[in-house]
C-alpha positions as CSV (number, residue, x, y, z in Angstrom):
1,X,-0.2,-0.1,0.4
2,X,2.9,2.2,1.0
3,X,4.4,2.1,-3.1
4,X,1.2,2.4,-4.1
5,X,0.8,5.6,-2.1
6,X,4.2,6.6,-3.4
7,X,3.4,6.0,-6.9
8,X,0.0,8.5,-6.5
9,X,1.9,11.5,-4.6
10,X,4.5,11.5,-7.6
11,X,1.8,10.9,-10.0
12,X,-0.8,14.4,-8.4
13,X,2.2,16.3,-7.7
14,X,3.5,16.3,-11.4
15,X,0.3,16.3,-13.5
16,X,0.2,19.7,-11.5
17,X,1.0,22.6,-14.2
18,X,2.2,25.6,-11.1
19,X,4.8,24.9,-8.7
20,X,4.1,22.2,-5.9
21,X,6.2,20.6,-3.5
22,X,8.7,18.3,-5.1
23,X,7.6,15.2,-5.5
24,X,10.8,13.7,-3.3
25,X,9.4,15.7,-0.2
26,X,6.8,13.4,-0.2
27,X,9.0,10.2,-1.4
28,X,11.1,10.9,1.8
29,X,8.7,11.2,4.5
30,X,7.5,7.8,3.2
31,X,10.5,6.6,3.4
32,X,11.4,7.6,6.7
33,X,8.8,7.6,8.1
34,X,7.5,3.4,7.3
35,X,10.6,2.5,6.3
36,X,9.7,0.7,3.3
37,X,12.0,-0.9,0.7
38,X,13.8,2.5,-0.7
39,X,14.8,1.2,-4.3
40,X,10.9,-0.2,-4.5
41,X,9.8,3.7,-3.5
42,X,12.3,5.2,-5.9
43,X,11.2,3.6,-9.1
44,X,7.3,4.2,-7.7
45,X,7.4,7.3,-7.5
46,X,9.8,7.5,-10.9
47,X,7.6,5.7,-12.8
48,X,4.1,8.0,-10.9
49,X,6.2,11.3,-11.9
50,X,7.2,10.1,-15.8
51,X,3.3,9.4,-16.1
52,X,2.5,12.8,-14.4
53,X,4.8,15.0,-16.4
54,X,3.3,12.9,-19.2
55,X,-0.2,13.9,-18.4
56,X,1.0,17.6,-18.1
57,X,2.4,17.6,-21.2
58,X,-0.6,16.6,-22.8
59,X,-3.4,18.8,-21.3
60,X,-1.3,21.8,-21.1
61,X,-1.5,22.9,-24.6
62,X,-4.8,23.8,-23.9
63,X,-4.9,25.2,-20.8
64,X,-1.5,27.7,-21.3
65,X,-3.3,30.7,-22.3
66,X,-5.6,30.8,-19.5
67,X,-2.5,30.1,-17.1
68,X,0.2,32.5,-18.6
69,X,0.1,35.6,-20.0
70,X,1.2,36.1,-23.8
71,X,4.9,37.1,-23.3
72,X,4.8,34.1,-20.9
73,X,3.5,31.9,-23.1
74,X,6.2,33.3,-26.0
75,X,9.2,32.1,-23.8
76,X,7.5,28.9,-22.3
77,X,7.1,27.7,-26.2
78,X,11.0,28.8,-27.0
79,X,11.9,26.7,-25.1
80,X,9.9,23.9,-25.6
81,X,11.2,24.0,-29.2
82,X,14.5,24.1,-27.6
83,X,13.5,20.8,-27.1
84,X,11.8,18.8,-29.7
85,X,14.5,19.5,-31.2
86,X,17.0,16.2,-31.5
87,X,16.5,13.0,-30.3
88,X,19.8,12.3,-28.2
89,X,20.2,15.8,-27.2
90,X,16.8,17.1,-26.1
91,X,16.9,13.9,-23.8
92,X,20.4,14.1,-22.7
93,X,19.5,17.7,-21.3
94,X,16.6,16.8,-19.7
95,X,18.0,13.9,-18.0
96,X,20.6,16.1,-16.4
97,X,17.9,19.1,-15.6
98,X,15.6,15.9,-14.1
99,X,18.8,14.6,-12.0
100,X,20.0,18.4,-10.7
101,X,17.4,19.8,-7.7
102,X,15.6,22.0,-10.2
103,X,12.0,21.5,-11.1
104,X,10.7,20.4,-14.2
105,X,8.1,21.9,-14.0
106,X,8.5,24.1,-16.5
107,X,10.6,22.5,-18.7
108,X,7.3,20.4,-18.8
109,X,5.1,22.8,-19.1
110,X,7.6,24.5,-22.1
111,X,6.9,21.4,-23.4
112,X,3.5,20.9,-23.5
113,X,2.5,24.8,-25.0
114,X,5.4,23.6,-27.7
115,X,2.8,20.6,-28.9
116,X,6.6,19.0,-28.1
117,X,6.0,15.0,-28.1
118,X,6.5,13.4,-24.8
119,X,7.5,10.1,-25.6
120,X,10.6,12.5,-27.2
121,X,11.7,13.4,-23.5
122,X,10.0,11.2,-21.9
123,X,12.6,8.2,-21.3
124,X,15.5,11.2,-20.2
125,X,12.7,12.7,-17.4
126,X,12.9,8.9,-16.2
127,X,16.5,8.0,-16.2
128,X,17.0,11.2,-14.6
129,X,14.4,11.4,-12.2
130,X,15.8,7.7,-10.9
131,X,19.0,8.8,-10.6
132,X,18.0,12.3,-8.5
133,X,15.3,10.7,-6.8
134,X,17.8,7.4,-5.4
135,X,20.4,10.6,-4.4
136,X,18.3,12.2,-2.7
137,X,15.8,10.0,-1.2
138,X,19.0,8.1,0.6
139,X,20.7,11.0,1.4
140,X,17.1,11.5,3.3
141,X,17.3,8.2,4.8
142,X,21.2,8.3,6.0
143,X,20.5,12.3,7.4
144,X,17.3,10.5,9.8
145,X,19.3,7.8,10.9
146,X,22.1,9.6,11.7
147,X,19.7,12.4,13.7
148,X,17.8,9.8,15.6
149,X,21.0,8.6,16.7
150,X,22.0,12.3,17.6
151,X,19.1,12.3,19.9
152,X,19.8,8.9,21.3
153,X,23.4,10.4,22.0
154,X,25.2,8.1,19.3
155,X,27.9,10.6,17.9
156,X,29.8,8.9,15.5
157,X,32.3,10.0,12.4
158,X,29.5,9.6,9.9
159,X,27.0,12.1,12.2
160,X,29.6,14.5,12.5
161,X,30.5,13.8,8.5
162,X,26.2,13.9,8.0
163,X,25.9,16.5,9.6
164,X,28.8,19.3,8.2
165,X,27.3,18.1,4.4
166,X,24.1,19.1,5.3
167,X,25.1,23.0,6.8
168,X,27.3,22.8,3.1
169,X,24.6,21.8,1.3
170,X,21.4,24.7,3.4
171,X,23.1,27.3,2.0
172,X,23.9,25.9,-1.8
173,X,20.1,25.1,-2.4
174,X,19.3,28.5,-0.4
175,X,21.6,30.3,-3.3
176,X,20.8,27.8,-6.4
177,X,17.0,28.7,-6.5
178,X,17.5,32.9,-5.1
179,X,16.3,32.5,-1.5
180,X,17.5,34.0,1.6
181,X,18.3,31.2,3.9
182,X,16.9,32.8,7.0
183,X,14.6,30.0,7.1
184,X,14.3,26.4,6.4
185,X,10.7,27.1,4.8
186,X,12.6,29.5,2.1
187,X,14.2,26.6,0.7
188,X,12.1,23.6,0.2
């Protein structure tokens, strides 16, 4: 049941044309709370995300004029046309973009508005989503485990290393998305 929840959460979040919380945050919660097989959660989430982005690109051309201003439509259509280029170039770009912590919502909104065939960019997205989510979710699991150990008074070199990495990643996360680092909510 938890695997279906991971699939459904990723599907719903990645079908939304506006900026919603990233699917990995829900998947990380599931892994930390119920401790299922993390690889199965990564796979279920990636499949849900791919189907969600497919749905987004298929209905986006019909609703984009109602959601975005004309100049925003023009900009997103330009980006979408670039995604409709050569198969390997587009998929490599989408894969690398999906591995990064950046949101892919604008990418698939643009692809939909430019009437790009989603099957031309979904393979790269699926691979990138799987790899990026695996990295983030296993990091979240390790961080949660180390935090639990720390709360129970168990300090190891792994705990210190994890804490140091987290302290370095938080400002990097904030600066990469243009947010300020005054609170945890601003980086999420």
